[in-house]
N, C-alpha and C positions, 0 to 999 in steps of 0.2 A: 626651044624644048628639044631635048635629045630623043633619040629613038627609044631608049629605055623608058623614059617618062611617058611617051605617047603610048607605048605598048602596055604600060602599067595602067594608064587611064582606060585603055581599050578593054583590058581584062576586068576592071571594076565595072565598066558599063555593061559588058557582056554578062557579068554575074548578077548585077542588081537592076539593070535597066537604065536607060538614059533619063527617063522621067524622074526617077528617084534621085539619081545623082544631081540632076538639075535643081530639084527641090532643095536638096541639102546645100548646094552652092548658093542658091538664091536666099535661103534662110540665113546663111552666114553673112551674106552681104547686107541684108535688111537689119540683122542684129548689130552689125558694125555701124551702120548709119544711125540706128536708134541710140546706140551707146554714145556716139559723137554728139547727137542732139542733147541727150541727157547731161553729158559732161560740159556742155556749152562750147564745144570745139566747132560745132557746125550751127551757125546762127544766121537767120535771114538778115540781109543787109538793112532792111527797113527797121527791124527791131533793134539792131546794133546801133544805128544812127540815133534812134529815139532814146535809147539808154544813155548814150554819150551826151546828148543834149540835156537830158534830165540831170545827169551827173554834173555837168558844167553849171547848170542853173542852181543846183543845190549848193555847190561849192561857193558860188558867188553870194548866195544868201547867208551862208555860214560866215564868210569873211565879213559881210556887212554887219552881222550881229556881233562879231568879235571886236570890231573897232571901238565901240564905247567901253567894252570891258577892258581893253588895253589902256585906255586913258584913265579909267578908275584905278586900275592896278598901279599905274605910274604915280598917281596922286597918293595912294596908300603907301607906296614905298617911300615917297618923299616925307610923309608924316612920320613913318617909322624912323627914318634917319634923323629927323629933327628931335624926336623923343630920345634917341640914343645919345645925342649931343647934350641933352639936358634942356632943350628948348621948348 
């Protein structure tokens, strides 16, 4: 910090008091942390790990459900090709 910045802060503290300036700074810090929590940029590690495990488990379940659909779709495509040939 330069001398001008320090003297500027000193003037603000003299005018309003150190307690009020401290409260304003702490409020800004708390609001910044709350905003990060709400936006999901600041997440506890345990919740993040649990969400990733749930995500992996659900993707595996969806892939498992998709396998029979893929085989049915292949059979339907084969039937359509046979009909197009006149078979």
